[in-house]
N, C-alpha and C positions, 0 to 999 in steps of 0.2 A: 377105319372108315365106317364099317358097319356099326360100330359102337356109337359113333357120333350121330349117325342117322337115327338109331334107336333112341338115343337120348333126346334128340330134337322131336321125335314123334311123341315120346312120353311127356315132354314139356308142353307140346301143343295140346295133347289130350287133357292135361291138368288145367291148362288155361281155359279150354272150352268148358270143362266141368265147372270151373269156378264162375264162369259167366252165366251158365245155364241155371235156371231156377232162381235167379236174382230178382227178388220182388221189392217194389217200393210203392208207397202211396203217392198218388198224383191228384191234381185237381180235375174236376169235370171238364174244364176247358182244354186240358191236355189230351183228352180222348180224341181219336180220329173223328172227323166231322160226321161220317156215316153213323158211328156209334152214338154220338151226341143226338143226332136226329132221331134214331130209333128210341132212345130213352125219352126225349122230349115229346115225341108223338104218341107214346104208348104208356108212359108212367108219369107220376108226379115227380118232376126233377127236384122239387123241394124236399123230397122224402129220401134223398141219398144219404146213406150212412158213411160210405167211403168209396173211393175208386182206387184200384190197384193195377199196376202194370208189372208184368213178369217177362223178363228176358228169357227166351227159349233158344235152343240151338239154331233154329232157322228163322228167328224173328221174335216179335213181341206178341203177347196176348194181354187182354184187359179184362178186368172183372169189376162190375158195378154191383154193390150190395146196397139194397134199400132197407130202411128201418123196419119194414114189415116182414123181413126175412127173404124177400125175393132176391135171387142172384141172376145176373145177366152177364154172360161171357161173350167176348168178342175176339175175332181174329185180329191180326196186326193191322189189316186194312180197314177195320171197323165193321166188317160183316158179322152178322149174328152167328155165334157158335152154339150157344145154349141159353135157354131161359128156364129158370126153375122158380115157380110161384108158390111152391109148397102146397098149401091146401086150396089156393085160389086158382081161378082160371087164367091161363096165359091169354093176353089180349089177342083176339081173333085175327087182327091184322098181321101178327107175327107167325101165324100158322098157315101154311098154304091151303087154298080152298079145297083141293082134292082130299086132303087129310081131314079137314073139318067136316066135309060131307060124309066121308067114310065113318068117322066117329059118330056123327049125328044119326046116320042110318043104322049102324050096327049096335050102337050103345046110346039110345036116345036119352037116358037119364045121366049120362056121364059127360065130363068135359076134360080138356087137356090141362094138366097142371105143370107139365114139363115138356119142353120141345127142344131138340137139338141134334147136332151132327153126331154120327157114329162112324166107325171105321168103314162100314159097307154102305152107308146111306144116312138114314134119319131114324130117330126114335121119339115116340110120344108116350108119356106116362099119363094115365087117366086118374081121376079122383077115386076110382074104384080099385086103384093100385095095379091095374092091368098095364103092361108095357108092350106097345106095338112097334114093330119094325116096318120101315118103308124104304124102298129103294131110292135112288137118286132122282127118279121121275115121280116120287111121292105115291107110288103104288104099294099097297100093303103086301108084305112078304112073310109075315108071321109074327110070332110072339117072342119077346126077349126073355130068355131063361134066367 
């Protein structure tokens, strides 16, 4: 009896592992509506290189790659997870106002090139390569090491 339970557990673990990390290319129209809106409102939708969907253990994630190198990651429901504009500024509409004000006050010559969720809150990378940590209320909590 114990052996059959163990075998069932191993089979289930193998099945879950096989499903996780499964990536495939999809069309822009297959993105969740919220993700489509974020892209259309803040970027040139005609500049899309590809859209990818990844099956994770607890749902799906999406990645939109633009021809200029910008990468936009979304949660399964279409909410923004991360945007990395490389050397360009992240559109201000995607960065919460308290974060923008903090960056403009503390680093007037800098701008946000990457913005996204982190385990404990949020992270902003600036064009001067400084990485700032923010809590879930968008209050600065330190630097990312």
